[in-house]
C-alpha positions as a Python dict, from the first residue, in 0.01 Angstrom:
ca = {
    (1, 'M'): (0, 0, 0),
    (2, 'E'): (-215, -218, -166),
    (3, 'V'): (-192, -123, -595),
    (4, 'E'): (-579, -66, -810),
    (5, 'E'): (-568, -185, -1102),
    (6, 'T'): (-803, -147, -1379),
    (7, 'A'): (-1042, -464, -1349),
    (8, 'P'): (-1171, -608, -1661),
    (9, 'E'): (-1541, -696, -1761),
    (10, 'H'): (-1525, -1043, -1638),
    (11, 'I'): (-1240, -1154, -1368),
    (12, 'T'): (-1172, -1496, -1304),
    (13, 'I'): (-1010, -1661, -1002),
    (14, 'K'): (-910, -1989, -1027),
    (15, 'G'): (-1111, -2022, -1326),
    (16, 'I'): (-1393, -1886, -1234),
    (17, 'A'): (-1613, -1576, -1364),
    (18, 'T'): (-1767, -1367, -1218),
    (19, 'R'): (-2105, -1126, -1286),
    (20, 'N'): (-2060, -751, -1436),
    (21, 'V'): (-2003, -483, -1181),
    (22, 'D'): (-2277, -376, -931),
    (23, 'E'): (-2299, -89, -701),
    (24, 'V'): (-2460, -99, -382),
    (25, 'P'): (-2492, 79, -81),
    (26, 'I'): (-2174, 20, 134),
    (27, 'E'): (-2395, -103, 468),
    (28, 'W'): (-2521, -373, 240),
    (29, 'V'): (-2169, -550, 278),
    (30, 'T'): (-2057, -729, 580),
    (31, 'P'): (-1704, -947, 658),
    (32, 'N'): (-1677, -1276, 618),
    (33, 'P'): (-1636, -1418, 980),
    (34, 'D'): (-1411, -1673, 851),
    (35, 'Q'): (-1182, -1453, 626),
    (36, 'P'): (-867, -1599, 691),
    (37, 'R'): (-703, -1284, 695),
    (38, 'T'): (-747, -1162, 1042),
    (39, 'H'): (-456, -898, 1098),
    (40, 'F'): (-526, -568, 931),
    (41, 'K'): (-274, -272, 968),
    (42, 'R'): (-427, 66, 1068),
    (43, 'E'): (-188, 224, 843),
    (44, 'E'): (-255, 42, 526),
    (45, 'I'): (-588, 97, 548),
    (46, 'E'): (-548, 476, 561),
    (47, 'E'): (-284, 453, 283),
    (48, 'L'): (-493, 269, 77),
    (49, 'A'): (-819, 518, 124),
    (50, 'A'): (-627, 816, 58),
    (51, 'S'): (-526, 615, -299),
    (52, 'I'): (-914, 552, -335),
    (53, 'E'): (-1000, 924, -220),
    (54, 'K'): (-799, 1001, -504),
    (55, 'D'): (-875, 770, -830),
    (56, 'G'): (-1168, 612, -684),
    (57, 'L'): (-1189, 201, -620),
    (58, 'L'): (-1059, 62, -962),
    (59, 'Q'): (-1068, -306, -825),
    (60, 'P'): (-1430, -414, -704),
    (61, 'I'): (-1513, -635, -402),
    (62, 'L'): (-1558, -979, -438),
    (63, 'V'): (-1943, -1041, -273),
    (64, 'R'): (-2193, -1376, -222),
    (65, 'T'): (-2560, -1270, -185),
    (66, 'L'): (-2673, -1388, 171),
    (67, 'G'): (-3032, -1260, 98),
    (68, 'R'): (-3246, -929, 2),
    (69, 'N'): (-3021, -677, 37),
    (70, 'R'): (-2725, -853, 223),
    (71, 'Y'): (-2378, -918, 81),
    (72, 'Q'): (-2052, -1108, 215),
    (73, 'I'): (-1680, -1073, 119),
    (74, 'I'): (-1499, -1304, -27),
    (75, 'A'): (-1229, -1057, -140),
    (76, 'G'): (-1117, -731, -47),
    (77, 'E'): (-1214, -661, 315),
    (78, 'R'): (-910, -412, 313),
    (79, 'R'): (-1038, -183, 14),
    (80, 'W'): (-1406, -225, 202),
    (81, 'Q'): (-1275, -99, 506),
    (82, 'A'): (-1073, 159, 329),
    (83, 'C'): (-1434, 270, 189),
    (84, 'S'): (-1562, 245, 540),
    (85, 'L'): (-1314, 490, 613),
    (86, 'L'): (-1392, 748, 394),
    (87, 'K'): (-1778, 672, 416),
    (88, 'L'): (-1867, 608, 127),
    (89, 'E'): (-2225, 533, 14),
    (90, 'K'): (-2158, 249, -238),
    (91, 'I'): (-1924, 20, -376),
    (92, 'P'): (-1892, -166, -670),
    (93, 'V'): (-1947, -493, -665),
    (94, 'R'): (-1892, -845, -853),
    (95, 'I'): (-2146, -1093, -706),
    (96, 'K'): (-2053, -1501, -709),
    (97, 'D'): (-2303, -1738, -533),
    (98, 'V'): (-2103, -1982, -333),
    (99, 'D'): (-2128, -2198, -9),
    (100, 'D'): (-1923, -2120, 271),
    (101, 'D'): (-1670, -2363, 221),
    (102, 'R'): (-1634, -2241, -151),
    (103, 'A'): (-1601, -1890, 34),
    (104, 'L'): (-1357, -1973, 234),
    (105, 'E'): (-1129, -2138, -56),
    (106, 'L'): (-1153, -1851, -292),
    (107, 'A'): (-1081, -1624, -3),
    (108, 'L'): (-738, -1799, 73),
    (109, 'V'): (-668, -1820, -267),
    (110, 'E'): (-732, -1443, -323),
    (111, 'N'): (-507, -1355, 25),
    (112, 'V'): (-242, -1592, -57),
    (113, 'Q'): (-186, -1479, -445),
    (114, 'R'): (-151, -1128, -311),
    (115, 'S'): (86, -1247, -36),
    (116, 'D'): (-166, -1059, 217),
    (117, 'L'): (-133, -1347, 484),
    (118, 'N'): (113, -1378, 798),
    (119, 'P'): (274, -1700, 832),
    (120, 'I'): (-18, -1785, 1134),
    (121, 'E'): (-324, -1689, 924),
    (122, 'E'): (-217, -1919, 618),
    (123, 'A'): (-175, -2194, 801),
    (124, 'Y'): (-489, -2161, 978),
    (125, 'G'): (-661, -2141, 688),
    (126, 'Y'): (-521, -2435, 543),
    (127, 'R'): (-582, -2659, 816),
    (128, 'R'): (-979, -2492, 794),
    (129, 'L'): (-993, -2624, 461),
    (130, 'M'): (-889, -2937, 533),
    (131, 'E'): (-1150, -2996, 822),
    (132, 'R'): (-1418, -2878, 633),
    (133, 'K'): (-1346, -3019, 311),
    (134, 'N'): (-1192, -3334, 450),
    (135, 'M'): (-894, -3224, 213),
    (136, 'T'): (-544, -3343, 225),
    (137, 'Q'): (-209, -3153, 244),
    (138, 'S'): (-197, -3230, -130),
    (139, 'D'): (-520, -3140, -204),
    (140, 'V'): (-488, -2785, -41),
    (141, 'A'): (-182, -2758, -231),
    (142, 'Q'): (-270, -2806, -545),
    (143, 'A'): (-601, -2591, -494),
    (144, 'M'): (-365, -2328, -382),
    (145, 'S'): (-137, -2367, -660),
    (146, 'K'): (133, -2437, -403),
    (147, 'G'): (398, -2731, -364),
    (148, 'R'): (303, -3005, -102),
    (149, 'S'): (603, -2946, 108),
    (150, 'T'): (451, -2480, 128),
    (151, 'V'): (172, -2651, 249),
    (152, 'A'): (384, -2911, 558),
    (153, 'N'): (576, -2644, 637),
    (154, 'A'): (299, -2363, 686),
    (155, 'L'): (79, -2650, 887),
    (156, 'R'): (416, -2741, 1097),
    (157, 'L'): (381, -2339, 1281),
    (158, 'L'): (65, -2461, 1444),
    (159, 'D'): (296, -2711, 1662),
    (160, 'L'): (405, -2360, 1793),
    (161, 'P'): (348, -2290, 2116),
    (162, 'Q'): (33, -2054, 2142),
    (163, 'D'): (289, -1765, 2281),
    (164, 'A'): (505, -1811, 1999),
    (165, 'Q'): (217, -1832, 1736),
    (166, 'Q'): (133, -1491, 1878),
    (167, 'L'): (463, -1351, 1856),
    (168, 'L'): (449, -1431, 1462),
    (169, 'F'): (72, -1342, 1425),
    (170, 'E'): (194, -988, 1553),
    (171, 'E'): (522, -984, 1366),
    (172, 'K'): (735, -981, 1625),
    (173, 'I'): (932, -1253, 1557),
    (174, 'T'): (1047, -1376, 1199),
    (175, 'A'): (1003, -1742, 1059),
    (176, 'G'): (1314, -1783, 1118),
    (177, 'H'): (1266, -1771, 1472),
    (178, 'A'): (945, -1999, 1445),
    (179, 'R'): (1186, -2256, 1268),
    (180, 'A'): (1456, -2243, 1535),
    (181, 'I'): (1151, -2304, 1808),
    (182, 'L'): (1054, -2621, 1618),
    (183, 'S'): (1399, -2759, 1540),
    (184, 'I'): (1383, -2839, 1948),
    (185, 'P'): (1239, -3193, 1994),
    (186, 'N'): (1010, -3155, 2344),
    (187, 'Q'): (765, -2896, 2393),
    (188, 'E'): (911, -2832, 2718),
    (189, 'G'): (1200, -2652, 2528),
    (190, 'R'): (980, -2508, 2272),
    (191, 'E'): (827, -2341, 2535),
    (192, 'K'): (1149, -2190, 2734),
    (193, 'L'): (1264, -2067, 2400),
    (194, 'T'): (952, -1901, 2336),
    (195, 'S'): (986, -1711, 2692),
    (196, 'K'): (1333, -1611, 2617),
    (197, 'L'): (1246, -1452, 2339),
    (198, 'L'): (886, -1290, 2498),
    (199, 'E'): (1167, -1136, 2772),
    (200, 'E'): (1453, -1039, 2462),
    (201, 'R'): (1489, -956, 2134),
    (202, 'L'): (1729, -1220, 2033),
    (203, 'N'): (1805, -1246, 1675),
    (204, 'V'): (1709, -1519, 1438),
    (205, 'R'): (2111, -1643, 1525),
    (206, 'E'): (2120, -1627, 1914),
    (207, 'T'): (1758, -1807, 1870),
    (208, 'E'): (1901, -2084, 1676),
    (209, 'A'): (2214, -2109, 1909),
    (210, 'L'): (1970, -2129, 2205),
    (211, 'A'): (1785, -2413, 2031),
    (212, 'R'): (2089, -2582, 2016),
    (213, 'L'): (2153, -2575, 2334),
    (214, 'L'): (1796, -2667, 2479),
    (215, 'S'): (1780, -2956, 2245),
    (216, 'G'): (2119, -3107, 2380),
    (217, 'R'): (2047, -3042, 2726),
    (218, 'P'): (1998, -3338, 2955),
    (219, 'K'): (1688, -3439, 3091),
    (220, 'G'): (1630, -3201, 3406),
    (221, 'E'): (1919, -2961, 3353),
    (222, 'E'): (1817, -2639, 3403),
    (223, 'M'): (1810, -2361, 3167),
    (224, 'P'): (2140, -2104, 3246),
    (225, 'V'): (2001, -1822, 3442),
    (226, 'R'): (2112, -1475, 3313),
    (227, 'Q'): (2307, -1257, 3512),
    (228, 'P'): (2152, -900, 3529),
    (229, 'L'): (2347, -612, 3385),
    (230, 'P'): (2536, -378, 3660),
    (231, 'P'): (2302, -83, 3751),
    (232, 'T'): (2617, 142, 3578),
    (233, 'Y'): (2535, -51, 3267),
    (234, 'K'): (2163, 57, 3247),
    (235, 'K'): (2237, 412, 3366),
    (236, 'V'): (2501, 456, 3081),
    (237, 'A'): (2236, 309, 2823),
    (238, 'K'): (1949, 550, 2950),
    (239, 'A'): (2183, 820, 2979),
    (240, 'L'): (2276, 762, 2571),
    (241, 'R'): (1928, 757, 2487),
    (242, 'D'): (1860, 1109, 2657),
    (243, 'V'): (2158, 1233, 2408),
    (244, 'L'): (2127, 1093, 2125),
    (245, 'K'): (1711, 1085, 2086),
    (246, 'T'): (1724, 659, 1964),
    (247, 'N'): (1708, 332, 2148),
    (248, 'V'): (2027, 257, 2308),
    (249, 'R'): (2094, -81, 2460),
    (250, 'V'): (2415, -236, 2632),
    (251, 'K'): (2427, -653, 2625),
    (252, 'S'): (2670, -870, 2792),
    (253, 'S'): (2699, -1207, 2707),
    (254, 'K'): (2996, -1494, 2766),
    (255, 'G'): (3175, -1196, 2881),
    (256, 'R'): (3181, -925, 2593),
    (257, 'N'): (2981, -655, 2620),
    (258, 'K'): (2844, -419, 2346),
    (259, 'I'): (2667, -114, 2300),
    (260, 'E'): (2392, -106, 2036),
    (261, 'I'): (2219, 189, 1875),
    (262, 'E'): (1899, 208, 1663),
    (263, 'F'): (1886, 436, 1361),
    (264, 'K'): (1635, 403, 1034),
    (265, 'D'): (1830, 523, 765),
    (266, 'E'): (2134, 714, 641),
    (267, 'E'): (2011, 1073, 787),
    (268, 'E'): (1953, 998, 1080),
    (269, 'L'): (2307, 763, 1122),
    (270, 'S'): (2451, 1100, 983),
    (271, 'R'): (2298, 1263, 1255),
    (272, 'L'): (2381, 1036, 1500),
    (273, 'F'): (2770, 1025, 1402),
    (274, 'E'): (2782, 1399, 1460),
    (275, 'E'): (2605, 1371, 1777),
    (276, 'L'): (2884, 1151, 1892),
    (277, 'L'): (3163, 1371, 1792),
    (278, 'A'): (2996, 1680, 1965),
    (279, 'S'): (2987, 1481, 2276),
    (280, 'I'): (3374, 1385, 2244),
    (281, 'S'): (3528, 1718, 2151),
}
């Protein structure tokens, strides 16, 4: 949940002062199509809307002028979405007149400082800066107050297969999974590992082990075929899911079998323990 803080009369982003707060009709303000952040979680917007409804919008939205009664968001689209959800008529804004490239840079700075971007959004933001402003990795690192190696590692994520980028964007895999995929030197191996991640919920350690296998396999050798689980395993997993009211998986690997039971917290663990005891007795 975004924490609102009381804004001073002037705010600064990377040393750029903006005008005092103006209040404008919300329909005059539109999102920036170059906004680095494209993935907004509905629950976060709803939580922020509840906070704004209770205490008001304490931090104005940074915008630039596009024309008469037209403003485009530089920073604060999540706040704008929350205000739109509340159907507010007017919102406080701070106006900064900048060109397209500078607006992109400021939006990227603001999102990076707030840690609002997922790794893929951040990587694409860096690449767009490099392409549009003819910047080097060192230039981007200096503009973002980041180390050059941090920027280089972020940009390397764009070497992932498209399906892997999508999984990372949707937060279905982690940066650890991504590093394991990139450790494979050839594109074919990376795509095979990505396919396994699409089919199965492998943890990072399992993904790293499979990456080592794919990296060392002689060219042309096929990936080991995973044997299907016996029907009994699936029936038992389904019966346990019905009884315990949670996800249960039966897994088999290298001749070893195990049952995985998911739980959210200590309270649910206690409930599952009692259910299991009751089933045994």
